[in-house]
C-alpha positions in Angstrom: 164.6 156.0 101.9 163.8 153.9 98.8 160.8 151.5 99.1 163.1 148.5 99.4 165.0 150.1 102.3 161.7 150.7 104.2 160.8 147.0 103.9 164.3 146.0 104.8 164.2 148.2 107.9 160.9 146.7 108.9 162.4 143.2 108.7 165.5 144.2 110.7 163.4 145.9 113.4 161.2 142.8 113.7 164.2 140.6 114.0 165.6 142.8 116.8 162.3 142.8 118.7 162.1 139.0 118.5 165.6 138.6 119.8 164.8 141.1 122.6 162.0 138.8 123.6 164.6 136.0 124.1 166.6 138.4 126.3 163.5 139.2 128.3 163.0 135.5 128.9 166.6 135.1 130.1 166.1 138.0 132.6 162.8 136.4 133.9 164.7 133.1 134.4 167.4 135.0 136.2 165.0 136.8 138.5 163.2 133.6 139.4 166.5 131.6 140.1 167.7 134.5 142.3 164.3 134.4 144.1 163.8 138.1 143.4 160.0 138.0 143.5 160.0 136.5 147.0 162.8 138.9 148.1 160.8 141.9 147.0 157.6 140.6 148.6 155.7 139.2 145.5 154.1 135.7 145.6 154.9 135.1 141.9 157.1 136.3 139.0 153.9 137.5 137.3 153.2 140.0 140.2 156.8 141.2 139.9 156.4 142.0 136.2 153.0 143.7 136.7 154.4 145.9 139.4 157.8 146.8 138.1 157.1 146.9 134.3 153.4 148.1 134.6 152.3 145.5 132.1 148.8 143.8 132.2 148.3 140.6 134.1 147.7 138.7 130.9 150.9 140.1 129.3 152.9 139.1 132.4 151.4 135.6 132.4 152.3 135.2 128.7 155.9 136.4 129.3 156.4 134.0 132.3 154.9 131.1 130.3 157.2 131.9 127.4 160.2 131.8 129.8 159.1 128.4 131.1 158.9 127.0 127.6 161.8 128.7 126.0 164.2 129.8 128.7 167.4 128.0 129.8 166.9 127.0 133.5 169.6 125.6 135.8 169.9 123.0 138.5 171.0 123.9 142.0 174.5 123.1 141.0 174.4 125.5 138.1 174.1 123.1 135.3 172.0 124.2 132.3 168.8 122.4 131.6 167.5 122.0 128.0 164.5 124.2 127.2 161.1 122.6 127.1 160.8 123.7 123.5 164.5 123.8 122.4 164.1 124.3 118.7 161.5 127.0 119.2 163.8 128.7 121.7 166.7 128.7 119.2 164.5 130.1 116.5 163.5 133.0 118.7 167.1 133.7 119.7 167.9 133.9 116.0 165.1 136.4 115.6 163.4 134.1 113.1 160.1 133.8 115.0 158.1 136.0 117.4 156.0 135.4 120.5 152.9 134.4 118.5 154.8 131.8 116.6 156.1 130.4 120.0 152.6 130.4 121.5 151.2 128.5 118.5 153.9 125.8 118.8 153.3 125.5 122.6 149.5 125.2 122.0 150.0 122.3 119.6 152.5 120.6 121.8 150.1 120.7 124.8 147.6 118.7 122.6 150.0 115.8 121.9 148.7 112.8 123.8 150.7 111.6 126.7 151.1 108.1 125.1 153.3 109.5 122.2 157.0 108.6 122.7 159.5 111.2 123.8 161.4 110.9 120.5 158.2 111.6 118.5 157.4 114.6 120.7 160.9 116.0 120.1 160.5 115.4 116.4 157.1 117.2 116.4 158.6 120.2 118.1 161.4 120.4 115.7 159.0 120.2 112.7 156.8 123.0 114.2 159.7 125.2 114.9 161.0 124.8 111.4 157.5 125.6 110.1 157.5 128.7 112.3 160.8 129.9 110.8 159.2 130.1 107.3 155.6 130.8 107.9 153.0 132.7 110.0 151.5 131.6 113.4 148.4 130.5 111.5 150.7 128.3 109.3 152.0 126.7 112.5 148.5 125.9 113.7 147.5 124.4 110.4 150.6 122.2 110.3 150.1 121.3 113.9 146.6 120.0 113.2 147.9 117.7 110.5 150.8 116.6 112.8 148.3 115.7 115.6 146.3 113.7 113.1 149.4 111.8 112.1 150.5 111.1 115.7 147.0 110.0 116.7 145.2 108.8 113.5 142.5 106.9 115.4 142.1 109.4 118.2 142.6 106.8 120.9 145.9 107.7 122.4 144.4 110.0 125.0 144.4 108.7 128.6 143.4 110.0 132.1 146.5 112.2 132.3 145.5 114.0 129.0 141.9 114.5 130.2 143.2 115.7 133.6 145.4 118.2 131.8 142.6 119.5 129.6 139.9 119.9 132.3 139.0 123.4 133.4 136.2 126.0 133.5 136.9 129.7 132.8 134.7 132.7 133.6 135.3 135.7 131.4 135.0 139.3 132.5 131.6 141.0 132.5 131.1 142.8 129.2 129.2 146.1 128.5 125.9 144.3 129.0 127.1 142.8 132.3 127.1 139.3 130.8 129.9 136.8 131.5 131.2 134.2 129.1 131.8 130.7 130.4 134.0 128.2 128.6 135.9 125.0 129.4 136.0 121.3 129.3 134.5 118.8 131.9 136.2 115.5 132.6 134.0 112.4 132.3 133.3 112.3 136.1 132.2 115.9 136.2 130.0 115.4 133.2 128.5 112.2 134.7 127.6 114.2 137.9 126.2 117.2 136.1 123.9 115.4 133.6 121.4 114.0 136.1 121.2 117.3 137.9 120.4 119.2 134.7 117.9 116.5 133.8 115.8 117.4 136.8 116.6 121.1 137.4 116.6 122.1 133.7 113.5 120.2 132.7 111.0 122.3 130.6 108.9 124.4 132.9 111.2 124.3 135.9 113.1 127.3 137.4 111.9 129.7 134.7 112.7 133.2 135.9 110.4 134.7 133.3 107.4 132.7 134.6 106.2 133.5 138.1 104.2 130.3 138.2 107.1 128.1 137.2 108.0 125.5 139.9 111.3 126.0 141.6 113.9 123.5 142.6 114.1 119.8 141.7 111.4 118.5 139.3 111.3 115.2 141.1 110.5 116.8 144.5 107.2 115.3 145.8 106.0 118.7 146.8 106.0 119.9 143.1 102.5 120.3 141.7 102.5 118.0 138.6 99.7 119.9 136.9 101.5 123.2 137.5 104.7 121.7 136.0 102.9 120.5 132.9 101.2 123.9 132.4 104.6 125.7 132.9 106.3 123.4 130.4 103.6 124.2 127.8 104.4 127.9 128.3 108.2 127.4 128.3 109.8 128.9 125.2 113.4 128.7 126.5 116.2 126.9 124.5 118.0 124.0 126.1 121.0 126.2 126.8 118.8 128.8 128.5 117.2 126.1 130.7 120.6 124.9 131.7 121.6 128.4 132.6 118.5 128.9 134.7 119.0 125.5 136.4 122.5 126.4 137.4 121.4 129.8 138.7 118.7 128.1 140.8 121.2 125.5 142.1 123.6 128.3 143.1 120.9 130.1 145.0 119.9 126.9 146.9 123.5 126.1 147.8 124.1 129.6 149.2 120.8 129.7 151.1 121.4 126.2 152.6 124.5 127.2 154.6 126.3 124.1 153.6 129.2 126.1 152.3 130.0 127.4 155.8 131.9 130.7 156.2 134.6 132.6 154.3 136.8 135.1 156.0 134.5 135.4 158.9 131.2 135.8 156.9 128.7 133.2 155.8 129.3 132.3 152.1 126.6 134.3 150.4 126.1 137.0 147.7 126.9 140.4 149.2 125.5 143.3 147.2 126.0 147.0 147.9 123.8 149.8 146.7 123.1 153.4 147.6 120.0 154.7 149.5 119.0 156.6 146.3 119.1 153.4 144.3 117.1 151.6 146.9 114.4 154.3 147.0 114.1 154.5 143.2 114.2 150.7 142.9 115.9 151.0 139.6 118.7 152.7 137.7 122.4 152.0 137.7 124.2 149.0 139.0 124.9 147.5 142.4 128.3 146.0 143.2 129.1 142.6 144.7 131.8 141.6 147.1 133.4 139.5 144.4 133.9 142.5 142.2 130.9 141.9 139.9 128.2 144.3 138.8 124.4 143.7 139.0 121.5 145.8 137.7 119.7 147.3 140.6 116.3 145.7 139.7 118.1 142.3 139.7 119.8 143.1 143.0 116.4 143.9 144.6 114.9 140.6 143.3 118.0 138.8 144.8 117.4 140.6 148.1 113.8 139.7 148.5 114.7 136.9 150.9 118.0 138.5 152.1 119.0 139.9 155.5 119.7 143.6 154.9 122.5 145.4 156.7 122.5 149.2 157.0 125.9 151.0 157.0 126.1 154.8 157.3 128.9 156.8 155.7 130.3 160.3 156.1 130.7 162.8 153.3 134.0 161.3 152.3 132.4 157.9 151.9 134.0 156.4 155.0 132.0 154.3 157.5 131.1 156.1 160.8 132.7 154.7 164.0 132.4 151.0 164.5 135.1 149.7 166.9 136.1 146.8 169.1 138.9 146.0 171.5 139.9 142.7 170.0 142.5 142.4 167.2 140.3 140.5 164.8 137.7 142.5 163.0 134.0 141.6 163.5 131.6 140.5 160.8 129.9 143.8 160.9 133.2 145.7 160.4 134.0 143.4 157.4 130.6 144.2 155.9 131.1 147.9 156.3 134.5 147.7 154.6 133.1 145.7 151.8 130.5 148.4 151.2 133.0 151.3 151.5 136.0 150.0 149.7 134.8 147.3 147.3 138.2 145.5 147.3 141.9 145.6 147.9 143.0 149.2 148.6 146.6 148.9 147.2 146.8 151.2 144.2 146.3 149.2 140.9 145.0 146.0 142.6 141.7 144.7 141.2 141.2 142.0 143.8 137.5 142.0 145.0 136.5 142.2 148.6 135.8 138.4 148.7 139.6 137.8 148.3 140.7 140.3 150.9 141.7 140.2 154.5 141.0 143.0 157.0 144.2 144.9 157.5 145.1 147.4 160.3 146.3 150.6 158.7 148.6 151.0 161.7 149.8 147.5 162.6 148.1 146.0 165.8 151.4 145.2 167.4 152.5 148.9 166.9 149.4 150.3 168.7 146.8 150.1 166.0 143.2 149.9 166.9 140.4 147.6 165.6 138.1 150.6 164.8 136.4 150.9 161.5 138.3 154.1 160.6 141.6 152.2 161.3 140.9 149.2 159.2 141.1 148.5 155.4 140.9 145.7 153.0 144.0 144.0 151.4 144.2 140.9 149.3 146.6 138.2 150.6 149.3 139.0 148.1 149.3 142.8 148.8 148.9 142.2 152.6 152.1 140.1 152.6 153.9 143.1 151.1 153.3 145.3 154.2 156.4 144.7 156.3 159.4 146.6 157.7 162.0 145.1 155.2 163.6 147.2 152.5 161.0 146.0 149.9 158.1 146.5 152.2 155.1 148.8 151.7 153.5 150.9 154.5 150.0 152.0 154.9 148.5 155.2 156.4 145.2 157.1 156.2 144.8 160.2 154.1 144.7 163.2 156.4 141.6 165.4 157.0 141.3 168.0 154.2 142.9 165.8 151.6 141.0 165.0 148.4 140.2 161.5 149.7 140.3 162.0 153.4 140.2 158.8 155.5 141.1 156.6 152.5 144.0 154.2 152.8 147.3 155.4 151.3 149.9 152.8 150.3 153.5 154.1 150.4 155.7 152.1 147.9 159.2 150.9 148.7 162.1 152.8 147.0 162.6 150.3 144.2 159.1 151.1 143.0 159.2 154.8 143.6 162.3 156.5 145.0 160.1 159.4 146.2 157.7 157.1 148.0 154.7 159.1 147.0 151.5 157.7 148.7 149.0 156.0 146.4 145.3 155.5 146.6 143.4 152.8 144.7 140.5 154.0 142.5 139.9 150.7 140.7 136.8 149.9 142.8 135.4 153.4 142.6 134.4 154.1 139.0 132.9 157.5 139.9 136.3 158.7 141.1 138.0 157.6 137.9 135.4 159.2 135.7 135.6 162.5 137.8 139.4 162.5 137.6 139.3 162.0 133.8 136.8 164.8 133.4 139.0 167.2 135.5 142.0 166.4 133.3 139.9 166.9 130.2 138.7 170.3 131.4 142.3 171.2 132.3 143.5 170.4 128.8 140.6 172.4 127.3 141.5 175.5 129.4 145.1 175.1 128.5 144.2 175.0 124.8 142.2 178.2 125.2 145.1 179.9 126.9 143.3 180.1 130.2 145.8 180.0 133.1 
């Protein structure tokens, strides 16, 4: 192909992909309006896309958000409703803009103050869509910033509804160093409540984890030794941000230890940490796991456990808890703790929900003769638990037989629309060692095949 044809083909392909995105949005709208997610046992269209298309949760969320903004929805009588971003939707149907352009437009439109008139909002969307047709997503953002400045030159059009819309705090995933990023915006009330707390708990010298002599708790507590606080403050080399962090950590600990948060799924609201006997004996090395799906260095876990109530659970060679049963339908607190230690989270294949978001599920339903014994129980998050039923879209659960690679583990059998062969699935998401071992076996198998070894 000549060089010009290569470029032309790239452009034609991009246009086709962009128009395909509009078709995808139309299908998402169709599935929601037909109530397909609920019919197939999913609590949201996002879950349907993740399961059926095997896309990431973030990708599914982006697709559903795009369908809300750009799709043509209908009333109960079948009448078409205008798209939230009509000019942007038309541009994508024409293949002139892609998903990133549309997200850039939506991002700017969310920032327009509520006090701006509807006609000005429609004009702004039209301007941004036109900019997207002839520029990059970055061009749209730059134009959007100028547009916002024009619509709100004094910066005083924001009201309580704008602040309410912007409020939020997000926790990022743990990175390779087990650190988690926190970001967000506090509304004026939350800020007013937080400031005096940090003024006392984040005071220099207070709640310093690197200083054993640092006073703990509230700096205004009458029991605090004033001289010890002054001395600790003189030794304190933390930044203000680090003091705020340590203050919040101390507040979290006090809240959990106080018991004011009550119970969650039958257990006191507290930090539940699981580690092996070898880790406990060595008092270092590796990471412990929490019921919320987090990871914690073992030495940090041991420090956290200094004032904790330890629970010993024994497992067989397949990693399953030894017998722990009862005659009642509802699992006991001890059984839940054993399942948290053994399974780490929801057992449906592919689900990453931590144990703190799971219910105890009878592998064989209680009303069908199932027993509330530890070897007959498993963990399932609420969304996955709801998918276990006798309908055509229902999943079923069973235990892997003796002699199987993962004997005793919960197997989830998918409905025919997911897998016509209904092959049982086991979740390895909460067992990193199993995933690593599986990857190594595949790598060795490929190496032997490359060497001609049968």
